[in-house]
Backbone as CSV, one residue per row, in Angstrom:
resi,resn,N_x,N_y,N_z,CA_x,CA_y,CA_z,C_x,C_y,C_z
1,MET,112.922,100.848,116.775,113.046,101.197,114.971,111.546,102.648,115.551
2,THR,112.662,104.220,115.148,111.487,105.626,115.434,111.769,106.253,113.949
3,ILE,110.268,106.093,113.910,109.541,107.177,111.781,110.321,108.560,112.514
4,ASP,110.633,108.602,111.435,111.365,110.429,110.674,110.128,110.903,109.756
5,LYS,109.419,110.323,109.112,108.698,110.719,108.700,107.836,109.328,107.318
6,ILE,106.187,110.187,107.674,105.366,108.757,106.803,105.086,109.868,105.108
7,TYR,105.226,108.783,104.127,104.847,109.737,103.268,103.581,108.994,102.739
8,LEU,102.993,109.105,101.272,101.804,108.126,100.689,101.761,108.477,99.614
9,SER,101.670,107.788,98.958,101.971,108.123,97.473,101.069,108.751,96.420
10,GLN,99.459,108.733,96.624,98.365,109.626,96.187,99.212,111.294,96.125
11,GLU,99.932,111.659,97.604,100.551,113.639,97.871,101.720,113.597,97.259
12,SER,102.208,112.150,96.860,103.136,112.866,96.242,103.163,112.408,94.424
13,ALA,102.218,112.565,94.180,101.550,112.736,92.924,100.607,113.938,92.686
14,ASN,100.501,114.748,93.968,100.080,116.175,93.449,98.530,115.530,93.978
15,GLN,97.572,114.540,94.292,96.315,113.370,94.415,95.911,114.466,96.242
16,THR,94.394,114.758,95.561,93.867,114.297,97.030,93.734,113.748,97.566
17,VAL,94.143,113.627,98.054,93.420,111.934,99.779,92.837,112.379,99.988
18,ASP,91.754,111.400,99.460,90.520,110.959,100.129,90.367,109.467,100.877
19,PHE,90.451,109.294,102.251,90.164,108.890,103.289,89.362,107.917,103.566
20,ASN,88.209,108.624,103.112,86.963,107.329,102.664,87.011,106.040,101.471
21,HIS,87.833,107.053,99.905,88.501,105.995,99.648,89.983,105.262,99.962
22,LEU,90.690,105.351,100.146,91.848,104.968,100.260,92.002,104.170,99.824
23,ASN,93.360,104.308,98.155,94.033,103.354,97.910,95.713,103.341,97.930
24,THR,96.454,104.116,98.899,98.212,104.250,98.422,98.629,103.227,99.582
25,GLU,99.666,104.302,98.117,101.170,102.963,99.018,101.800,104.053,99.750
26,VAL,101.960,103.084,101.284,102.118,104.639,102.603,103.733,104.106,103.329
27,ILE,104.509,105.113,102.827,106.310,104.507,102.908,106.924,105.668,103.974
28,VAL,107.259,104.830,104.824,107.906,104.829,105.963,108.727,105.326,105.946
29,LYS,109.767,105.820,106.324,111.099,106.230,106.368,112.262,106.545,107.840
30,ILE,112.226,106.099,108.341,112.833,105.367,109.619,114.398,105.992,109.927
31,GLY,114.672,106.411,111.135,115.842,106.874,111.771,117.130,106.887,111.154
32,THR,117.274,106.004,110.090,118.120,105.447,110.110,119.271,105.481,108.761
33,GLY,117.322,106.216,107.736,117.358,106.412,106.492,116.648,105.507,105.901
34,PHE,116.505,104.245,106.081,116.246,103.312,105.145,114.221,103.355,105.092
35,LYS,114.119,103.537,103.357,112.303,103.623,103.903,111.341,102.267,103.199
36,TYR,110.229,102.208,103.583,109.864,100.598,104.096,108.392,101.104,102.813
37,ARG,106.960,99.708,102.537,107.052,100.654,101.772,105.631,99.792,101.924
38,ALA,104.343,100.025,101.561,103.376,98.598,101.937,101.947,99.536,101.240
39,ASN,100.736,98.790,100.935,99.670,99.820,100.207,98.515,99.125,101.024
40,PHE,98.165,100.432,102.121,97.181,100.365,102.272,95.884,100.285,101.890
41,ILE,95.201,100.878,102.106,93.881,100.396,101.402,92.421,100.519,102.253
42,CYS,91.972,100.818,101.801,90.363,101.100,102.930,89.539,100.062,102.580
43,VAL,88.679,99.678,102.825,87.321,98.533,103.191,86.151,99.288,101.971
44,THR,85.830,99.665,102.034,85.128,100.991,101.294,85.628,100.820,99.662
45,GLU,87.178,101.150,99.209,87.353,100.851,98.149,88.000,99.332,97.802
46,LEU,88.445,98.681,98.839,88.157,96.787,98.391,86.294,96.401,97.721
47,GLU,86.237,97.155,99.180,84.403,95.861,97.997,84.288,96.647,96.734
48,LYS,84.671,98.176,96.580,84.626,98.496,95.241,85.469,98.386,94.020
49,GLU,86.834,96.982,93.730,87.576,96.483,93.577,86.800,95.340,93.926
50,PHE,86.108,94.271,93.833,85.906,93.490,93.762,84.791,93.838,93.383
51,GLU,83.215,95.149,93.471,83.315,94.263,92.256,82.770,94.762,91.125
52,LYS,83.722,95.495,91.223,84.707,96.046,89.344,85.070,94.596,88.502
53,GLU,85.872,94.208,89.440,86.832,93.113,88.961,86.173,91.386,88.985
54,PHE,85.846,91.188,90.152,85.125,90.027,89.908,83.518,89.385,89.653
55,ASN,82.871,89.349,90.054,81.323,90.076,89.550,80.660,89.905,88.388
56,ASP,81.729,89.823,87.508,81.390,90.713,85.823,82.515,88.464,85.542
57,SER,83.429,88.411,86.167,84.513,87.882,85.291,83.866,86.576,85.761
58,LYS,84.159,86.190,84.080,84.538,84.671,84.317,85.714,84.185,84.347
59,ASN,86.570,84.216,84.735,87.635,83.575,83.941,88.400,82.980,85.764
60,VAL,88.090,82.434,86.662,89.466,81.802,87.569,89.699,83.045,88.430
61,ALA,90.629,83.513,87.170,92.538,83.516,88.845,91.573,84.891,88.963
62,LYS,90.348,85.548,88.242,89.860,87.230,88.924,88.847,86.995,89.862
63,LYS,88.394,85.645,90.642,87.545,85.409,91.798,87.982,85.808,93.051
64,TYR,89.419,85.335,93.110,89.686,86.035,94.463,91.202,87.076,94.316
65,PHE,91.282,87.790,95.076,92.512,88.819,95.641,92.846,88.124,96.754
66,TRP,94.169,88.996,97.001,95.454,88.818,97.546,96.470,89.747,97.429
67,SER,97.567,90.240,97.602,98.613,90.681,97.651,99.063,90.674,98.907
68,LYS,100.850,91.126,98.790,102.089,90.680,100.213,101.570,92.273,99.549
69,ASN,101.984,93.118,100.945,102.142,94.050,101.720,101.382,94.256,101.729
70,LEU,99.641,94.363,102.324,98.887,95.226,101.885,98.520,95.354,103.460
71,VAL,97.572,96.771,103.853,97.029,96.028,104.798,95.147,97.098,104.888
72,ILE,94.357,96.322,105.045,93.311,96.925,105.238,92.412,97.171,106.597
73,VAL,92.164,98.346,105.760,92.092,100.234,107.226,90.554,100.318,106.896
74,LYS,90.138,100.429,107.918,88.758,101.359,107.786,88.903,102.724,109.189
75,ASN,87.892,103.549,108.630,86.882,105.347,109.099,88.955,105.691,109.630
76,ILE,89.750,105.807,108.832,91.756,105.961,109.053,91.146,107.012,108.342
77,THR,92.621,108.594,109.231,92.505,109.672,108.439,94.640,109.606,108.488
78,LYS,94.883,110.439,108.020,96.100,110.547,107.881,96.809,111.139,110.089
79,ASN,95.878,111.324,110.536,97.044,111.150,112.007,96.728,109.766,112.870
80,ASP,95.828,109.436,111.936,95.728,107.611,112.569,97.092,106.752,111.796
81,LEU,97.194,106.965,111.102,98.999,106.492,110.591,99.816,106.568,111.408
82,LEU,100.877,107.049,112.587,101.193,107.098,113.265,101.062,106.078,114.846
83,PRO,100.354,106.565,114.583,99.955,105.903,116.078,99.553,103.512,114.854
84,ILE,98.880,103.974,114.063,99.117,102.157,113.324,100.166,101.889,113.306
85,ILE,101.303,102.650,112.505,102.417,101.555,112.368,103.035,101.577,113.736
86,GLU,103.214,102.199,114.179,104.121,101.870,115.320,103.288,101.071,116.386
87,ASN,101.372,101.131,116.646,101.715,99.534,117.319,102.175,98.517,116.051
88,MET,102.027,97.974,114.783,102.248,97.507,113.858,104.476,96.564,114.175
89,ILE,105.157,98.176,114.513,106.571,97.611,115.237,106.675,97.524,116.262
90,ASP,105.756,97.832,117.105,105.313,97.690,118.790,105.317,95.594,118.312
91,GLU,103.893,95.048,117.877,103.801,93.782,117.427,105.140,92.906,116.779
92,GLY,105.133,94.201,116.635,106.727,92.797,115.734,105.998,92.289,114.271
93,ASP,105.328,92.816,113.567,103.960,93.568,112.520,105.433,94.006,111.232
94,PHE,105.481,95.022,111.983,105.556,95.959,110.801,107.101,95.313,109.903
95,GLN,107.253,94.278,110.552,109.260,93.852,109.431,108.514,92.763,108.354
96,LEU,106.824,91.814,108.860,106.101,91.663,107.790,105.152,92.006,107.066
97,ILE,104.640,93.049,106.963,103.655,94.121,106.256,104.825,94.798,105.408
98,PHE,105.598,95.908,106.030,105.794,96.621,104.397,107.417,95.729,104.302
99,GLU,108.006,96.194,102.798,108.969,96.528,102.063,110.461,96.981,102.590
100,LYS,111.133,96.609,102.259,112.381,97.562,102.221,112.609,98.141,100.557
101,MET,112.216,99.251,100.710,112.688,100.302,99.230,114.699,99.866,98.953
């Protein structure tokens, strides 16, 4: 599997991507032209989501968090995405993590 391009949904929405507070869809276009997507969120942003949603909630349904196609990262840059995704491909994790669009 050859990666042609990696897109971030925040970039396509003309938003500045802050990798210290990353919460964006990562879209990978491969050599066949197919695109795949997964949500990448950094640890600090995930902690912020927990604080905002879970600590004040009395609703049991809001006391946990799960997501399909979610990758939790720490301290990455855009340059880190290619080797991370290549590693997922090499390890056989890409098809489990990324959803075909």
